[in-house]
N, CA and C of each residue as an Amber inpcrd file, in Angstrom:
protein
   357
  76.6120000   6.1170000   7.1250000  76.4520000   6.0460000   5.6790000
  75.6840000   4.7980000   5.2850000  74.9300000   4.9250000   4.2260000
  74.1620000   3.8100000   3.6670000  74.5190000   3.6900000   2.1900000
  74.7660000   2.4740000   1.7760000  75.0100000   2.1990000   0.3630000
  73.8420000   1.3840000  -0.1900000  73.4340000   1.7380000  -1.3860000
  72.3030000   1.0670000  -2.0370000  72.7560000   0.5430000  -3.3990000
  72.4850000  -0.7230000  -3.6500000  72.8400000  -1.3400000  -4.9240000
  71.5790000  -1.9080000  -5.5550000  71.2950000  -1.4300000  -6.7510000
  70.0920000  -1.8440000  -7.4570000  70.4160000  -2.8900000  -8.5130000
  69.3900000  -3.6590000  -8.8440000  69.4920000  -4.5800000  -9.9680000
  68.0950000  -4.8500000 -10.5020000  68.0520000  -5.3670000 -11.7270000
  66.7880000  -5.8530000 -12.2460000  66.1520000  -5.0680000 -13.3650000
  66.7270000  -3.9730000 -13.8020000  66.1340000  -3.2360000 -14.9080000
  66.3520000  -3.9460000 -16.2340000  65.8250000  -3.3510000 -17.2970000
  66.0220000  -3.9410000 -18.6090000  64.9430000  -3.5470000 -19.5870000
  64.9150000  -4.2710000 -20.6850000  63.9450000  -4.0430000 -21.7530000
  62.8490000  -5.0940000 -21.6820000  61.6110000  -4.6550000 -21.7460000
  60.4860000  -5.5780000 -21.6720000  59.3880000  -5.0830000 -22.6130000
  58.6130000  -6.0010000 -23.1250000  57.5020000  -5.6350000 -24.0070000
  56.3130000  -5.1380000 -23.1840000  55.4590000  -4.3290000 -23.7820000
  54.2440000  -3.9000000 -23.0700000  53.4640000  -5.1060000 -22.5660000
  52.9800000  -4.9910000 -21.3360000  52.2750000  -6.0910000 -20.6960000
  53.1810000  -7.0280000 -19.9260000  54.4780000  -6.8680000 -20.0750000
  55.4280000  -7.7260000 -19.3890000  55.6850000  -7.3060000 -17.9520000
  56.6170000  -8.0310000 -17.3260000  56.9250000  -7.7970000 -15.9120000
  58.4340000  -7.6860000 -15.7090000  58.7870000  -6.9490000 -14.6830000
  60.1640000  -6.8590000 -14.2120000  60.1450000  -6.7660000 -12.6990000
  61.2360000  -7.2240000 -12.0740000  61.3830000  -7.0360000 -10.6430000
  62.6930000  -6.3240000 -10.3650000  62.5960000  -5.2050000  -9.6860000
  63.7740000  -4.4650000  -9.2660000  64.1200000  -4.8470000  -7.8340000
  65.4220000  -4.8960000  -7.5590000  65.9100000  -5.1630000  -6.2060000
  66.8090000  -4.0220000  -5.7610000  66.7950000  -3.7530000  -4.4680000
  67.6580000  -2.7190000  -3.9010000  68.1810000  -3.2320000  -2.5680000
  69.4740000  -3.5050000  -2.5190000  70.0990000  -4.0140000  -1.3030000
  70.8280000  -2.8940000  -0.5850000  70.5380000  -2.7640000   0.6910000
  71.1640000  -1.7340000   1.5030000  72.2810000  -2.3300000   2.3450000
  73.3210000  -1.5420000   2.5530000  74.4090000  -1.9340000   3.4370000
  74.9020000  -0.6910000   4.1610000  75.7070000  -0.9250000   5.1900000
  76.1990000   0.1820000   5.9930000  75.3250000   0.3780000   7.2200000
  74.9730000   1.6150000   7.4990000  74.1960000   1.9460000   8.7010000
  72.7060000   1.7040000   8.4740000  72.3620000   0.4730000   8.2080000
  70.9830000   0.1390000   7.8390000  70.0110000   0.3360000   8.9870000
  70.5080000   0.3030000  10.2140000  69.6310000   0.4790000  11.3670000
  69.0060000   1.8610000  11.3970000  69.6290000   2.7960000  10.6750000
  69.1560000   4.1750000  10.6830000  68.0780000   4.4490000   9.6400000
  67.7840000   3.4620000   8.7990000  66.8300000   3.6670000   7.7040000
  65.4000000   3.5990000   8.2180000  64.6030000   4.6210000   7.8570000
  63.1900000   4.6240000   8.2050000  62.3380000   4.0890000   7.0600000
  62.7040000   4.4480000   5.8290000  61.9060000   4.0270000   4.6810000
  62.8020000   3.8330000   3.4630000  62.3650000   2.9780000   2.5690000
  63.0420000   2.7410000   1.2880000  62.0190000   2.6730000   0.1830000
  62.4800000   2.8490000  -1.0210000  61.5560000   2.7600000  -2.1490000
  62.2320000   3.1810000  -3.4280000  61.4100000   3.5660000  -4.4020000
  61.9050000   3.9870000  -5.7080000  61.2370000   5.2820000  -6.1740000
  62.0340000   6.0930000  -6.8140000  61.5690000   7.1730000  -7.6550000
  61.8710000   6.7670000  -9.1010000  61.2440000   7.4500000 -10.0260000
  61.5950000   7.2650000 -11.4340000  61.6000000   8.6090000 -12.1510000
  62.4150000   8.6610000 -13.1930000  62.5140000   9.8770000 -13.9880000
  62.6140000   9.5180000 -15.4560000  61.6370000   9.9760000 -16.2040000
  61.6360000   9.7980000 -17.6500000  62.3330000  10.9960000 -18.2910000
  62.8490000  10.8450000 -19.5110000  63.5370000  11.9460000 -20.1850000
  62.6610000  13.1920000 -20.2730000  63.2070000  14.3160000 -19.8380000
  62.4880000  15.5750000 -19.9120000  61.4110000  15.7680000 -18.8720000
  61.3300000  14.8440000 -17.9140000  60.2810000  14.9440000 -16.8920000
  60.8930000  14.9870000 -15.4980000  60.0660000  15.3670000 -14.5300000
  60.5190000  15.4080000 -13.1450000  60.6600000  13.9940000 -12.5800000
  61.4590000  13.9040000 -11.5500000  61.5750000  12.6450000 -10.8220000
  60.4080000  12.5400000  -9.8530000  59.7200000  11.4180000  -9.8830000
  58.5240000  11.2210000  -9.0620000  58.6020000   9.9240000  -8.2640000
  57.9910000   9.9410000  -7.1030000  57.9210000   8.7450000  -6.2690000
  57.0820000   7.6810000  -6.9530000  57.5660000   6.4560000  -6.9260000
  56.8220000   5.3120000  -7.4450000  56.1900000   4.5350000  -6.2890000
  57.0100000   4.1830000  -5.3160000  56.5280000   3.4120000  -4.1780000
  57.5010000   3.5470000  -3.0290000  56.9730000   3.4310000  -1.8140000
  57.7800000   3.5650000  -0.6200000  57.2600000   2.5970000   0.4350000
  58.1850000   2.0050000   1.1980000  57.8120000   1.1330000   2.3020000
  58.5410000   1.5920000   3.5480000  57.8050000   1.6870000   4.6520000
  58.3920000   2.0390000   5.9380000  58.8770000   0.7640000   6.5990000
  60.1540000   0.7340000   6.9380000  60.7720000  -0.5120000   7.3770000
  60.2520000  -0.9810000   8.7350000  59.8870000  -0.0790000   9.6160000
  59.5130000  -0.4760000  10.9670000  58.1310000  -1.1140000  11.0340000
  57.1910000  -0.6040000  10.2160000  55.8290000  -1.1050000  10.3340000
  55.2440000  -1.6210000   9.0180000  56.0220000  -1.5870000   7.9550000
  55.5470000  -2.1120000   6.6810000  54.5570000  -1.2310000   5.9560000
  54.3650000  -0.0270000   6.4240000  53.4380000   0.8920000   5.7650000
  53.9150000   1.1780000   4.3470000  52.9770000   1.1990000   3.4010000
  53.3260000   1.3300000   1.9870000  52.5560000   2.4820000   1.3510000
  53.2440000   3.1770000   0.4620000  52.6180000   4.2340000  -0.3300000
  52.9660000   4.0040000  -1.7950000  51.9790000   4.1240000  -2.6650000
  52.1790000   4.0070000  -4.1060000  51.7560000   5.2850000  -4.8080000
  52.4360000   5.5920000  -5.8980000  51.9350000   6.5970000  -6.8080000
  50.6790000   6.0530000  -7.4750000  49.8000000   6.9500000  -7.8840000
  48.5660000   6.5040000  -8.5410000  48.8770000   5.6490000  -9.7710000
  49.9370000   5.9800000 -10.4700000  50.2950000   5.2520000 -11.6880000
  50.7620000   3.8290000 -11.4030000  51.1480000   3.5600000 -10.1610000
  51.6610000   2.2480000  -9.7940000  50.6100000   1.3480000  -9.1430000
  49.5630000   1.9450000  -8.6390000  48.5610000   1.1770000  -7.9150000
  47.9280000   0.1090000  -8.7990000  47.8570000  -1.1020000  -8.2680000
  47.2460000  -2.2030000  -8.9860000  48.1790000  -2.9470000  -9.9160000
  49.3460000  -2.3650000 -10.2080000  50.2980000  -3.0090000 -11.1140000
  51.6390000  -3.2950000 -10.4590000  52.0620000  -2.4260000  -9.5470000
  53.3620000  -2.5720000  -8.8880000  53.1640000  -2.9950000  -7.4440000
  54.1100000  -3.7940000  -6.9490000  54.0860000  -4.2120000  -5.5550000
  55.4680000  -4.0320000  -4.9560000  55.5400000  -3.2960000  -3.8590000
  56.8110000  -3.1280000  -3.1490000  56.8010000  -4.0340000  -1.9320000
  57.9360000  -4.6450000  -1.6560000  58.0490000  -5.5190000  -0.4940000
  59.4700000  -5.4530000   0.0400000  59.6200000  -5.8880000   1.2820000
  60.9340000  -5.8370000   1.9010000  61.2920000  -7.1490000   2.5540000
  62.5740000  -7.4530000   2.5320000  63.1180000  -8.6290000   3.2090000
  64.1600000  -8.1160000   4.1860000  63.7760000  -7.9760000   5.4500000
  64.6870000  -7.4000000   6.4300000  65.9290000  -8.2650000   6.6370000
  65.7780000  -9.5660000   6.4980000  66.9190000 -10.4600000   6.6880000
  67.9970000 -10.2270000   5.6280000  67.5610000  -9.8190000   4.4370000
  68.5030000  -9.5700000   3.3440000  68.7670000  -8.0870000   3.1430000
  68.1530000  -7.2490000   3.9690000  68.3040000  -5.7940000   3.8270000
  67.9720000  -5.3480000   2.4100000  66.9640000  -5.9420000   1.8470000
  66.6350000  -5.7290000   0.4420000  65.1610000  -5.3830000   0.2880000
  64.9100000  -4.4500000  -0.6190000  63.5520000  -4.0750000  -0.9790000
  63.3490000  -4.4160000  -2.4550000  62.1690000  -4.8940000  -2.7730000
  61.8440000  -5.3120000  -4.1310000  60.6830000  -4.4830000  -4.6790000
  60.7180000  -4.2780000  -5.9900000  59.5870000  -3.6540000  -6.6750000
  59.1910000  -4.5640000  -7.8240000  58.0820000  -5.2570000  -7.6400000
  57.5400000  -6.1140000  -8.6840000  56.6350000  -5.2770000  -9.5700000
  56.9690000  -5.2060000 -10.8420000  56.2090000  -4.3770000 -11.7860000
  55.5520000  -5.2760000 -12.8260000  54.2450000  -5.2600000 -12.8480000
  53.4690000  -6.0710000 -13.7930000  52.7060000  -5.1720000 -14.7530000
  52.2720000  -5.7880000 -15.8650000  51.4840000  -5.0520000 -16.8660000
  52.1570000  -3.7270000 -17.2280000  53.4360000  -3.8070000 -17.5300000
  54.1950000  -2.6020000 -17.8240000  53.7230000  -1.9410000 -19.1110000
  53.7670000  -0.6230000 -19.1010000  53.3110000   0.1910000 -20.2160000
  54.4740000   1.0430000 -20.7300000  54.4190000   1.4830000 -21.9750000
  55.5020000   2.3340000 -22.4890000  55.7470000   3.5630000 -21.6120000
  54.6940000   4.0790000 -20.9950000  54.8730000   5.2620000 -20.1460000
  55.5930000   4.9600000 -18.8340000  55.8420000   3.6910000 -18.5530000
  56.6500000   3.3260000 -17.3840000  58.1460000   3.4290000 -17.6850000
  58.4960000   3.6610000 -18.9370000  59.9060000   3.7870000 -19.3100000
  60.5500000   4.9530000 -18.5770000  61.6310000   4.6690000 -17.8530000
  62.2930000   5.6840000 -17.0380000  63.5300000   5.0820000 -16.3900000
  64.3170000   5.9390000 -15.7810000  65.3750000   5.4740000 -14.8760000
  64.7560000   5.3750000 -13.4900000  64.8530000   4.1950000 -12.9200000
  64.3020000   3.9520000 -11.5920000  65.4500000   3.9980000 -10.5810000
  65.2830000   4.8150000  -9.5640000  66.3380000   5.0060000  -8.5550000
  65.8210000   4.6130000  -7.1800000  66.5240000   3.7140000  -6.5520000
  66.2120000   3.3020000  -5.1930000  66.6550000   4.3880000  -4.2190000
  65.9340000   4.5440000  -3.1350000  66.3410000   5.5250000  -2.1300000
  66.1670000   4.9690000  -0.7290000  66.8530000   5.5880000   0.1910000
  66.6770000   5.3240000   1.6140000  66.5010000   6.6600000   2.3200000
  65.5260000   6.6830000   3.2280000  65.2500000   7.9050000   3.9690000
  65.4410000   7.6180000   5.4470000  66.1300000   8.4950000   6.1260000
  66.4110000   8.2860000   7.5480000  65.2890000   8.8120000   8.4280000
  64.6800000   9.9130000   8.0560000  63.6380000  10.4980000   8.8650000
  62.2810000   9.9030000   8.5860000  61.3180000  10.3240000   9.3670000
  59.9560000   9.8390000   9.1820000  59.2350000  10.5840000   8.0630000
  59.8560000  11.6200000   7.5530000  59.2950000  12.3590000   6.4180000
  60.4230000  13.1130000   5.7390000  60.1080000  13.7760000   4.6500000
  61.1180000  14.5700000   3.9730000  61.7400000  13.8540000   2.7990000
  62.8100000  14.4220000   2.3140000  63.4480000  13.9140000   1.1040000
  64.3970000  12.7590000   1.4220000  64.6560000  11.9180000   0.4310000
  65.5980000  10.8200000   0.6360000  66.9910000  11.3150000   1.0060000
  67.6880000  10.4660000   1.7460000  69.0440000  10.7940000   2.1440000
  70.0950000  10.0930000   1.2950000  69.7470000   8.9330000   0.7780000
  70.6980000   8.1500000  -0.0050000  70.0050000   7.6190000  -1.2500000
  70.8280000   7.4640000  -2.3110000  70.3010000   6.9980000  -3.5900000
  71.1250000   5.8510000  -4.1370000  70.4560000   4.9450000  -4.8530000
  71.1570000   3.9450000  -5.6170000  71.6620000   4.5350000  -6.9130000
  72.2800000   3.6800000  -7.7140000  72.9080000   4.1500000  -8.9400000
  71.9090000   4.3750000 -10.0750000  70.6860000   3.8880000  -9.8980000
  69.6700000   4.0100000 -10.9350000  69.7430000   2.8570000 -11.9170000
  68.5850000   2.4300000 -12.3840000  68.5240000   1.3480000 -13.3640000
  67.4860000   1.7000000 -14.4190000  67.8290000   1.4520000 -15.6710000
  66.9460000   1.8010000 -16.7760000  65.8890000   0.7270000 -16.9710000
  64.6550000   1.1640000 -17.0550000  63.5500000   0.2900000 -17.4220000
  62.9660000   0.8280000 -18.7320000  62.9570000   0.0000000 -19.7540000
  62.4300000   0.3950000 -21.0550000  61.3170000  -0.5660000 -21.4470000
  60.1550000  -0.0030000 -21.7110000  58.9990000  -0.8050000 -22.1060000
  58.6910000  -0.4680000 -23.5640000  58.9530000  -1.4290000 -24.4300000
  58.8160000  -1.1730000 -25.8570000  58.6360000  -2.4840000 -26.6040000
  57.8730000  -2.4050000 -27.6780000  57.7150000  -3.5870000 -28.5220000
  58.7360000  -3.5720000 -29.6550000
C-alpha cells in the first residue's frame, strides 16, 4: 500500500504562483511514477504532469508546458509541482497520484487539493 498526502493548494490571483507537494509513504519502493491530475467542475480529470522516479523522465500536459515544473526529492519521498503564471482556467482540484507500473492508470491517489485562480 502507498499513502499520498498533498499540501499547497489555495487561492491565488491570475499571474501568481503556487507549489503543490505530495509526500508518499508505505511501499514507496514499488512506485514507478508520480504526478498530478486535475479536474475542473463539469470537466474530465486530466493529467497535468508526471515524473518517473527511476530515471526522472517527465511528461507535461500542453496546458502546463512552460508554466509548471514537476520535480522529485527521493530523500523526502516527495514530489513537487511548481505552478507559475497561473490562469483562471487552471482552477481545479489537483490530485496527486502514484503509479506502480510503467504505464496505465494510477494505482493510488491523494486526497486532492483545491487550486483557485481568481482576482
